[in-house]
Residue frames as a rotation matrix with the C-alpha (Angstrom) as fourth column:
MET 1
-0.108 -0.890 0.443 -9.34
-0.981 0.167 0.096 15.50
-0.160 -0.424 -0.891 -0.59
ARG 2
0.715 0.258 -0.650 -8.46
-0.412 0.907 -0.092 11.92
0.566 0.333 0.754 -1.50
PHE 3
0.288 -0.622 0.728 -6.63
-0.752 0.324 0.574 9.27
-0.593 -0.713 -0.375 0.45
VAL 4
0.631 -0.146 -0.762 -4.35
-0.666 0.403 -0.628 7.17
0.399 0.903 0.157 -1.75
GLY 5
0.445 -0.520 0.729 -2.64
-0.319 0.669 0.671 3.83
-0.837 -0.531 0.132 -1.25
VAL 6
0.550 -0.354 -0.756 0.06
-0.773 0.128 -0.622 2.59
0.317 0.926 -0.203 -3.64
ASP 7
0.589 -0.354 0.726 1.46
-0.160 0.830 0.534 -0.96
-0.792 -0.431 0.433 -3.58
PRO 8
0.342 -0.521 -0.782 4.49
-0.915 -0.373 -0.152 -0.76
-0.213 0.768 -0.605 -5.87
ALA 9
-0.096 -0.445 0.891 5.53
0.015 0.894 0.448 -3.75
-0.995 0.057 -0.079 -7.98
THR 10
-0.971 -0.228 0.075 5.62
0.070 0.031 0.997 -4.77
-0.229 0.973 -0.014 -11.59
LYS 11
-0.221 0.966 0.135 1.84
0.531 0.003 0.848 -4.93
0.818 0.259 -0.513 -11.09
THR 12
-0.966 -0.254 0.040 1.12
0.136 -0.635 -0.760 -1.90
0.219 -0.729 0.648 -8.90
GLY 13
-0.112 0.956 -0.272 -2.04
0.970 0.164 0.178 -1.57
0.215 -0.244 -0.946 -6.84
PHE 14
-0.957 -0.095 0.275 -3.64
0.062 -0.990 -0.127 1.90
0.284 -0.105 0.953 -6.63
VAL 15
-0.029 0.962 -0.271 -6.66
0.941 0.117 0.317 2.88
0.336 -0.246 -0.909 -4.55
ALA 16
-0.898 -0.089 0.430 -8.09
-0.020 -0.970 -0.243 6.33
0.439 -0.227 0.869 -3.88
LEU 17
-0.260 0.823 -0.505 -10.76
0.958 0.284 -0.030 6.94
0.118 -0.492 -0.863 -1.25
ASN 18
-0.019 0.322 0.947 -12.87
0.136 -0.937 0.321 9.98
0.991 0.135 -0.026 -0.65
GLU 19
-0.587 -0.278 0.761 -13.35
-0.601 -0.480 -0.639 11.65
0.543 -0.832 0.114 2.74
LEU 20
0.355 0.778 0.517 -16.09
-0.934 0.317 0.164 9.16
-0.036 -0.542 0.840 3.65
GLY 21
-0.381 -0.592 0.710 -13.78
-0.531 0.769 0.357 6.20
-0.757 -0.241 -0.607 2.89
GLU 22
0.676 0.655 0.339 -15.64
-0.049 0.499 -0.865 5.31
-0.736 0.568 0.370 -0.32
VAL 23
-0.242 -0.796 0.555 -13.60
0.554 0.357 0.752 3.88
-0.797 0.490 0.354 -3.18
LEU 24
0.437 0.271 -0.858 -13.12
-0.429 -0.776 -0.463 6.35
-0.791 0.570 -0.222 -6.01
VAL 25
0.390 -0.465 -0.794 -10.45
-0.830 0.194 -0.522 4.49
0.397 0.863 -0.311 -7.91
GLU 26
0.339 -0.374 0.863 -9.24
-0.425 0.758 0.495 0.90
-0.839 -0.535 0.098 -7.63
VAL 27
0.902 -0.067 -0.427 -6.88
-0.408 0.200 -0.891 -0.27
0.145 0.978 0.153 -10.33
GLU 28
0.448 -0.835 0.319 -3.81
0.358 0.495 0.792 -2.39
-0.819 -0.241 0.520 -10.96
LEU 29
0.713 -0.313 -0.628 -1.20
-0.643 -0.650 -0.406 -0.68
-0.281 0.693 -0.664 -13.06
LYS 30
0.432 -0.628 0.647 1.16
0.499 0.764 0.409 -2.62
-0.751 0.146 0.644 -15.30
GLY 31
-0.063 -0.548 -0.834 3.81
-0.447 -0.732 0.514 -1.04
-0.892 0.406 -0.199 -17.44
ALA 32
0.910 0.384 0.156 3.35
0.006 0.364 -0.932 -1.41
-0.414 0.849 0.329 -21.19
GLY 33
0.422 -0.785 -0.453 6.29
-0.907 -0.369 -0.204 -2.35
-0.007 0.497 -0.868 -23.37
LYS 34
0.136 -0.541 -0.830 8.94
-0.399 0.737 -0.545 -4.93
0.907 0.406 -0.116 -23.97
VAL 35
0.967 0.209 0.144 9.02
-0.228 0.469 0.853 -7.60
0.110 -0.858 0.501 -21.25
GLU 36
-0.059 -0.998 -0.024 12.33
-0.742 0.060 -0.668 -8.15
0.668 -0.022 -0.744 -19.57
LYS 37
0.395 0.222 -0.891 12.70
0.194 0.928 0.317 -11.59
0.898 -0.298 0.324 -18.01
GLY 38
0.048 -0.338 -0.940 12.99
0.934 0.349 -0.078 -11.50
0.355 -0.874 0.332 -14.22
GLY 39
-0.651 -0.293 -0.700 12.53
0.581 -0.786 -0.211 -7.76
-0.488 -0.544 0.682 -13.95
ILE 40
0.582 0.788 -0.199 11.13
0.508 -0.544 -0.668 -4.70
-0.635 0.287 -0.717 -15.63
SER 41
-0.137 -0.579 0.804 12.31
0.968 -0.251 -0.016 -2.95
0.211 0.776 0.595 -18.80
ILE 42
-0.855 -0.206 -0.476 12.88
0.308 -0.940 -0.148 0.78
-0.417 -0.273 0.867 -18.81
GLU 43
-0.779 0.624 0.057 9.95
-0.193 -0.325 0.926 1.07
0.596 0.710 0.374 -21.26
GLN 44
0.000 0.799 -0.601 7.67
0.577 0.490 0.653 -0.70
0.816 -0.347 -0.462 -18.81
LEU 45
-0.360 -0.240 -0.902 8.98
0.920 -0.252 -0.300 1.32
-0.155 -0.938 0.311 -15.86
VAL 46
-0.992 0.007 -0.128 8.33
-0.032 -0.980 0.197 4.67
-0.124 0.199 0.972 -17.57
SER 47
-0.451 0.889 -0.081 4.82
-0.047 0.066 0.997 3.49
0.891 0.454 0.012 -18.58
LEU 48
-0.006 0.413 -0.911 4.12
0.872 0.448 0.197 2.47
0.489 -0.793 -0.363 -15.00
GLN 49
-0.662 -0.344 -0.666 5.36
0.645 -0.714 -0.272 5.84
-0.383 -0.609 0.695 -13.72
ASP 50
-0.939 0.322 0.117 3.28
-0.162 -0.718 0.677 7.71
0.302 0.617 0.727 -16.31
GLN 51
-0.186 0.915 -0.359 0.13
0.350 0.403 0.846 5.81
0.918 0.031 -0.395 -15.26
LEU 52
-0.086 0.088 -0.992 0.66
0.996 0.000 -0.087 6.67
-0.008 -0.996 -0.088 -11.61
TYR 53
-0.898 -0.350 -0.267 1.34
0.357 -0.934 0.022 10.32
-0.257 -0.075 0.963 -12.45
VAL 54
-0.695 0.698 0.175 -2.00
-0.146 -0.375 0.916 10.64
0.704 0.611 0.362 -14.29
LEU 55
0.045 0.754 -0.656 -3.92
0.606 0.501 0.617 9.05
0.794 -0.425 -0.435 -11.38
LEU 56
-0.387 -0.283 -0.878 -2.47
0.908 -0.281 -0.310 11.35
-0.159 -0.917 0.365 -8.68
GLN 57
0.361 0.558 0.747 -4.25
0.589 -0.758 0.281 14.62
0.723 0.339 -0.602 -7.95
PRO 58
-0.511 -0.532 0.675 -3.23
-0.136 -0.725 -0.675 17.77
0.849 -0.437 0.299 -6.07
GLY 59
-0.104 0.451 0.887 -3.94
-0.934 -0.351 0.069 17.44
0.342 -0.821 0.457 -2.37
ASP 60
0.572 0.277 -0.772 -3.82
-0.164 0.961 0.223 13.64
0.803 -0.001 0.595 -2.28
GLU 61
0.292 -0.461 0.838 -2.71
-0.922 0.096 0.374 12.14
-0.253 -0.882 -0.397 1.04
VAL 62
0.515 -0.168 -0.840 -0.45
-0.543 0.695 -0.472 9.27
0.663 0.699 0.267 -0.08
VAL 63
0.306 -0.499 0.811 0.81
-0.660 0.503 0.558 6.14
-0.687 -0.706 -0.175 1.67
ILE 64
0.519 -0.258 -0.815 3.15
-0.687 0.440 -0.577 3.99
0.508 0.860 0.051 -0.39
GLU 65
0.979 -0.145 0.143 4.46
0.031 0.801 0.599 0.60
-0.202 -0.581 0.788 0.66
ASP 66
0.271 -0.959 -0.085 8.19
-0.913 -0.284 0.292 0.43
-0.304 -0.002 -0.953 1.22
ALA 67
0.137 -0.329 -0.934 10.31
-0.594 0.727 -0.344 -2.38
0.793 0.602 -0.096 -0.16
ALA 68
0.984 0.177 0.030 10.37
-0.140 0.654 0.744 -5.51
0.112 -0.736 0.668 1.95
PRO 69
0.241 -0.938 0.248 13.76
-0.904 -0.124 0.410 -6.04
-0.354 -0.323 -0.878 3.63
GLY 70
-0.473 -0.568 0.674 15.76
-0.334 0.823 0.460 -8.84
-0.816 -0.008 -0.579 1.98
THR 71
0.621 0.760 -0.191 13.71
-0.444 0.140 -0.885 -8.88
-0.646 0.635 0.424 -1.21
GLN 72
0.196 -0.559 0.806 15.02
0.483 0.770 0.416 -11.31
-0.853 0.308 0.421 -3.78
ARG 73
0.205 -0.068 0.976 14.69
0.954 -0.207 -0.215 -8.85
0.216 0.976 0.023 -6.68
GLY 74
0.055 -0.229 -0.972 16.45
0.731 -0.654 0.196 -5.90
-0.681 -0.721 0.131 -5.19
ILE 75
-0.887 -0.449 -0.108 17.35
0.254 -0.669 0.699 -4.03
-0.386 0.592 0.707 -8.37
THR 76
-0.557 0.765 0.323 13.85
0.498 -0.004 0.867 -4.35
0.665 0.644 -0.379 -9.92
THR 77
0.297 0.697 -0.652 12.22
0.944 -0.112 0.310 -3.44
0.143 -0.708 -0.692 -6.61
GLY 78
-0.264 -0.500 -0.825 14.48
0.613 -0.747 0.257 -0.42
-0.744 -0.438 0.504 -6.17
MET 79
-0.960 -0.079 0.270 13.81
0.274 -0.487 0.829 0.80
0.066 0.870 0.489 -9.69
ILE 80
-0.219 0.966 0.138 10.02
0.618 0.028 0.786 0.52
0.755 0.258 -0.603 -9.26
HIS 81
0.333 0.356 -0.873 9.83
0.936 -0.234 0.262 1.96
-0.111 -0.905 -0.412 -5.77
GLY 82
-0.471 -0.636 -0.612 12.16
0.523 -0.760 0.386 4.84
-0.710 -0.138 0.690 -6.60
GLY 83
-0.905 0.130 0.406 10.44
0.345 -0.337 0.876 5.59
0.251 0.932 0.260 -9.86
LEU 84
0.015 0.999 -0.029 6.98
0.740 0.008 0.673 5.68
0.673 -0.031 -0.739 -8.34
ARG 85
0.201 -0.013 -0.979 8.10
0.873 -0.451 0.185 7.83
-0.444 -0.893 -0.080 -5.45
SER 86
-0.805 -0.550 -0.223 9.57
0.375 -0.763 0.527 10.32
-0.460 0.341 0.820 -7.90
MET 87
-0.575 0.679 0.457 6.18
0.479 -0.173 0.861 10.52
0.663 0.714 -0.225 -9.65
VAL 88
0.425 0.674 -0.604 4.50
0.888 -0.179 0.424 11.39
0.178 -0.717 -0.674 -6.33
HIS 89
-0.142 -0.593 -0.792 7.17
0.648 -0.661 0.379 14.02
-0.748 -0.460 0.478 -5.81
ARG 90
-0.914 -0.199 0.353 6.71
0.404 -0.506 0.762 15.43
0.027 0.839 0.543 -9.32
ARG 91
-0.024 0.980 0.199 3.03
0.641 -0.138 0.755 15.87
0.768 0.145 -0.624 -8.51
LYS 92
-0.521 -0.326 0.789 4.31
-0.299 -0.796 -0.527 18.01
0.799 -0.510 0.317 -5.62
LEU 93
0.686 0.724 0.077 2.79
-0.416 0.303 0.857 15.61
0.597 -0.620 0.509 -3.07
LYS 94
-0.354 -0.719 0.598 4.32
-0.931 0.213 -0.295 14.19
0.085 -0.661 -0.745 0.03
PHE 95
0.390 0.471 -0.791 4.15
-0.338 0.872 0.353 10.49
0.857 0.130 0.499 0.81
ASN 96
0.210 -0.262 0.942 4.47
-0.944 0.195 0.265 8.31
-0.253 -0.945 -0.207 3.80
LYS 97
-0.288 -0.371 -0.883 6.30
-0.599 0.789 -0.136 5.01
0.747 0.490 -0.449 3.50
LEU 98
0.356 0.458 0.815 5.03
-0.903 0.393 0.174 1.91
-0.241 -0.797 0.553 5.28
MET 99
-0.734 -0.680 -0.004 6.73
-0.669 0.721 0.183 -1.43
-0.122 0.137 -0.983 5.67
PRO 100
-0.386 0.596 -0.704 4.79
-0.406 0.576 0.710 -4.50
0.829 0.560 0.020 4.39
ALA 101
-0.661 0.116 -0.742 4.50
0.604 0.668 -0.434 -5.96
0.445 -0.735 -0.511 7.92
SER 102
-0.871 0.358 -0.336 2.69
0.001 -0.682 -0.731 -2.79
-0.491 -0.637 0.594 9.05
VAL 103
-0.543 0.714 -0.443 0.19
-0.765 -0.204 0.610 -3.13
0.345 0.670 0.657 6.19
LYS 104
-0.328 0.364 -0.871 -0.68
0.162 0.931 0.328 -6.62
0.931 -0.033 -0.365 7.47
LYS 105
-0.832 -0.056 -0.552 -0.67
0.552 0.011 -0.834 -5.49
0.052 -0.998 0.022 11.09
TYR 106
-0.861 0.508 -0.025 -3.30
-0.505 -0.861 -0.061 -2.82
-0.053 -0.040 0.998 10.25
VAL 107
0.070 0.917 -0.392 -5.81
-0.793 0.289 0.535 -5.60
0.605 0.273 0.748 9.57
GLY 108
0.421 0.112 0.900 -4.68
-0.853 0.387 0.351 -7.79
-0.309 -0.915 0.258 12.44
VAL 109
0.959 -0.165 -0.232 -2.58
0.027 0.864 -0.502 -10.26
0.283 0.475 0.833 10.36
THR 110
0.618 -0.765 0.182 0.68
-0.393 -0.100 0.914 -11.35
-0.681 -0.636 -0.363 11.93
GLY 111
0.278 -0.532 -0.800 1.97
-0.911 0.117 -0.394 -13.39
0.303 0.839 -0.453 9.01
TRP 112
-0.839 -0.544 0.008 2.12
-0.507 0.776 -0.375 -16.53
0.198 -0.319 -0.927 11.14
LYS 113
0.323 0.926 -0.195 -0.19
-0.710 0.373 0.598 -19.45
0.626 -0.055 0.778 11.85
GLY 114
0.040 -0.246 -0.968 -0.29
0.297 0.928 -0.224 -22.16
0.954 -0.279 0.110 14.45
GLU 115
0.911 0.297 -0.286 0.06
0.319 -0.067 0.945 -22.42
0.262 -0.952 -0.156 18.22
ALA 116
0.638 -0.701 0.318 2.79
-0.768 -0.608 0.200 -20.82
0.053 -0.372 -0.927 20.34
GLY 117
0.026 -0.761 0.648 6.00
-0.558 0.527 0.641 -22.77
-0.830 -0.378 -0.411 19.97
LYS 118
-0.325 -0.067 0.943 4.88
0.592 0.763 0.258 -24.35
-0.737 0.643 -0.208 16.68
LYS 119
0.459 0.535 -0.709 4.29
-0.133 -0.748 -0.650 -21.27
-0.878 0.393 -0.272 14.56
GLU 120
-0.213 -0.475 0.853 4.76
0.844 0.351 0.406 -21.37
-0.492 0.807 0.326 10.79
ARG 121
-0.666 -0.068 -0.743 5.13
-0.171 -0.956 0.240 -18.34
-0.726 0.287 0.625 8.49
LEU 122
0.484 0.826 0.288 2.22
0.340 0.126 -0.932 -17.75
-0.806 0.549 -0.220 6.14
SER 123
-0.580 -0.711 -0.397 3.46
-0.139 -0.394 0.908 -17.41
-0.803 0.582 0.130 2.59
GLY 124
-0.983 0.076 0.169 2.32
0.182 0.228 0.957 -17.18
0.034 0.971 -0.238 -1.00
LYS 125
-0.449 0.887 0.109 -1.38
-0.060 -0.152 0.987 -17.58
0.891 0.437 0.122 -1.75
GLU 126
0.040 0.464 -0.885 -2.17
0.865 0.427 0.263 -18.66
0.500 -0.776 -0.385 1.84
GLY 127
-0.573 -0.356 -0.738 -0.79
0.718 -0.652 -0.243 -15.42
-0.394 -0.669 0.630 3.25
LYS 128
-0.962 0.257 0.094 -2.60
-0.151 -0.784 0.602 -13.30
0.228 0.565 0.793 0.62
ALA 129
-0.258 0.925 -0.280 -5.87
0.311 0.354 0.882 -15.13
0.915 0.141 -0.378 1.34
VAL 130
-0.104 0.165 -0.981 -5.63
0.995 0.024 -0.102 -14.32
0.007 -0.986 -0.167 5.09
VAL 131
-0.863 -0.231 -0.450 -5.12
0.256 -0.967 0.005 -10.61
-0.436 -0.111 0.893 4.28
LEU 132
-0.777 0.624 0.083 -8.04
-0.122 -0.279 0.952 -10.59
0.618 0.729 0.293 1.81
GLU 133
-0.008 0.795 -0.607 -10.32
0.672 0.453 0.586 -12.12
0.741 -0.403 -0.538 4.48
ALA 134
-0.362 -0.219 -0.906 -9.05
0.885 -0.385 -0.261 -9.74
-0.292 -0.896 0.333 7.18
VAL 135
-0.997 -0.011 -0.082 -9.78
-0.017 -0.942 0.337 -6.71
-0.081 0.337 0.938 5.01
PHE 136
-0.400 0.913 -0.078 -13.31
0.059 0.111 0.992 -7.98
0.915 0.392 -0.099 4.36
GLN 137
0.052 0.417 -0.908 -13.86
0.907 0.360 0.217 -8.58
0.417 -0.835 -0.359 8.07
HIS 138
-0.551 -0.351 -0.757 -12.55
0.698 -0.691 -0.187 -5.13
-0.457 -0.632 0.626 9.07
PHE 139
-0.736 0.083 -0.672 -14.00
-0.236 -0.962 0.140 -2.96
-0.634 0.261 0.728 6.33
GLY 140
0.278 0.896 0.347 -16.41
0.096 0.333 -0.938 -5.00
-0.956 0.294 0.006 4.23
TYR 141
0.355 -0.246 -0.902 -14.16
-0.867 -0.447 -0.220 -4.41
-0.349 0.860 -0.372 1.23
LYS 142
0.326 -0.206 0.923 -13.55
0.186 0.971 0.151 -7.23
-0.927 0.123 0.355 -1.19
HIS 143
0.566 -0.196 -0.801 -11.47
-0.813 -0.293 -0.503 -7.48
-0.136 0.936 -0.325 -4.32
LYS 144
0.981 -0.145 0.130 -9.91
0.164 0.976 -0.146 -10.50
-0.106 0.165 0.981 -6.01
ASN 145
0.465 -0.847 0.259 -6.64
0.293 -0.129 -0.948 -8.68
0.835 0.516 0.188 -6.69
ASP 146
0.510 -0.281 -0.813 -4.24
0.860 0.140 0.491 -8.73
-0.024 -0.949 0.313 -3.71
ASN 147
-0.642 -0.741 0.198 -2.26
0.747 -0.662 -0.054 -5.69
0.171 0.113 0.979 -4.98
ILE 148
-0.271 0.645 0.715 -5.45
0.004 -0.742 0.671 -3.64
0.962 0.185 0.198 -5.02
VAL 149
0.683 0.554 -0.476 -6.41
0.416 0.241 0.877 -4.93
0.600 -0.797 -0.066 -1.56
ASP 150
-0.034 -0.792 -0.610 -3.00
0.994 -0.088 0.059 -3.94
-0.100 -0.604 0.790 -0.17
ALA 151
-0.778 -0.206 0.594 -3.42
0.377 -0.909 0.178 -0.48
0.503 0.362 0.785 -1.76
TYR 152
0.224 0.945 0.240 -6.85
0.122 -0.271 0.955 -0.25
0.967 -0.185 -0.176 -0.17
ILE 153
0.527 -0.119 -0.841 -5.33
0.840 0.227 0.494 -0.90
0.132 -0.967 0.220 3.26
MET 154
-0.546 -0.827 -0.132 -2.76
0.833 -0.553 0.022 1.86
-0.091 -0.098 0.991 2.65
ALA 155
-0.475 0.473 0.742 -5.51
0.133 -0.795 0.592 4.30
0.870 0.380 0.315 1.55
ARG 156
0.640 0.703 -0.309 -7.32
0.387 0.053 0.921 3.54
0.664 -0.709 -0.238 4.82
ILE 157
0.147 -0.693 -0.706 -4.07
0.970 -0.038 0.240 4.22
-0.193 -0.720 0.666 6.67
ALA 158
-0.745 -0.399 0.535 -3.67
0.551 -0.820 0.157 7.53
0.376 0.412 0.830 4.75
MET 159
0.094 0.870 0.484 -7.18
0.111 -0.492 0.863 8.55
0.989 -0.028 -0.143 5.84
ASN 160
0.793 0.208 -0.573 -6.45
0.549 0.165 0.819 7.78
0.265 -0.964 0.017 9.46
LEU 161
-0.259 -0.944 -0.205 -3.06
0.965 -0.264 -0.001 9.40
-0.053 -0.198 0.979 9.32
TYR 162
-0.532 0.164 0.831 -4.74
0.264 -0.900 0.346 12.58
0.805 0.403 0.436 8.10
HIS 163
0.542 0.837 0.070 -7.40
0.131 -0.167 0.977 12.45
0.830 -0.521 -0.200 10.86
MET 164
0.633 -0.316 -0.707 -4.90
0.774 0.254 0.580 11.83
-0.004 -0.914 0.406 13.62
ARG 165
-0.518 -0.840 0.162 -2.47
0.844 -0.532 -0.062 14.46
0.139 0.105 0.985 12.39
GLU 166
-0.495 0.431 0.754 -5.36
0.012 -0.864 0.503 16.98
0.869 0.258 0.423 12.29
LEU 167
-0.986 0.043 0.158 -6.41
-0.156 0.043 -0.987 15.90
-0.050 -0.998 -0.035 15.81
SER 168
-0.002 0.983 -0.184 -9.72
-0.959 0.050 0.279 14.50
0.284 0.177 0.942 14.53
PRO 169
0.221 0.140 0.965 -10.99
-0.594 0.804 0.019 11.16
-0.774 -0.578 0.261 15.78
PRO 170
-0.806 -0.542 -0.240 -9.55
-0.527 0.470 0.708 8.30
-0.270 0.697 -0.664 13.72
VAL 171
0.106 0.860 -0.499 -11.94
-0.957 0.225 0.184 6.28
0.270 0.458 0.847 11.55
ASP 172
0.395 -0.093 -0.914 -10.23
0.017 0.995 -0.094 2.95
0.919 0.022 0.394 12.31
THR 173
0.359 -0.092 0.929 -9.87
-0.789 -0.561 0.249 2.43
0.499 -0.822 -0.274 16.01
TYR 174
0.911 -0.116 -0.397 -8.46
0.263 0.903 0.339 -0.99
0.319 -0.413 0.853 16.80
PRO 175
0.747 -0.649 -0.147 -5.37
-0.126 -0.355 0.927 -0.67
-0.653 -0.673 -0.346 19.02
TYR 176
-0.032 -0.815 0.579 -3.11
0.646 0.425 0.634 -2.20
-0.763 0.394 0.512 16.29
GLN 177
0.344 0.202 0.917 -4.42
0.877 -0.419 -0.236 0.31
0.337 0.885 -0.321 13.75
ILE 178
0.993 0.002 0.118 -3.79
-0.047 -0.913 0.405 3.24
0.108 -0.408 -0.907 16.07
GLU 179
0.491 -0.866 0.091 -0.31
0.149 0.187 0.971 1.82
-0.858 -0.464 0.221 16.73
VAL 180
0.032 -0.449 0.893 0.55
0.971 0.227 0.080 1.70
-0.239 0.864 0.444 13.01
VAL 181
0.535 0.266 0.802 -0.61
0.578 -0.807 -0.118 5.26
0.616 0.527 -0.586 12.42
SER 182
0.977 -0.203 -0.063 0.97
-0.065 -0.570 0.819 6.57
-0.202 -0.796 -0.571 15.66
ALA 183
0.249 -0.938 0.240 4.32
0.559 0.341 0.756 5.10
-0.791 -0.054 0.610 14.60
MET 184
0.041 -0.179 0.983 4.05
0.966 -0.244 -0.085 6.87
0.255 0.953 0.163 11.25
LEU 185
0.840 0.316 0.440 3.21
0.215 -0.940 0.264 10.16
0.497 -0.127 -0.858 12.93
ALA 186
0.780 -0.597 -0.188 6.21
0.157 -0.105 0.982 9.77
-0.606 -0.795 0.012 15.29
LYS 187
0.005 -0.802 0.597 8.51
0.899 0.264 0.348 9.47
-0.437 0.535 0.723 12.23
THR 188
0.094 0.113 0.989 7.21
0.790 -0.613 -0.005 12.74
0.606 0.782 -0.147 10.69
GLU 189
0.936 0.295 -0.192 7.56
0.348 -0.691 0.634 14.87
0.054 -0.660 -0.749 13.87
């Protein structure tokens, strides 16, 4: 059994963990083909889908990040997310969707900095750096690529989702981690 996290985008993060939580695969996928300014060409999209299809294996427990609400590139995002989900389905696997805020929450990142009443939203590289550090602090996992790190978080969530669904003790036990997984379980009941 493998636990898989997928962070869909023009550069898609993919991580597969074994039953002990060890990394089996960590890769960023990018569709090959003609580049389309401001989006993704059909050639690139199909290439990206094909790469994901090859990486998925029967029995994988998959968590895939859902599109962020209000995304600025809605059409491209929809094409990528829908296409990658269809590859998971073609592999006859089920998947669990997770909002980007829940991915951050799983490692204790709120997306904000500062004191109460003077909070500022973390964005861009600063926000990504906070997540990278939080993942290292929680799990000792380090990777320079933020798409792969996000996929790693989702793979950990997939592992805990499996454990909690099977009534086994979860591997990750901070209250915010249990809350994320419990919310996912509540949606599938």
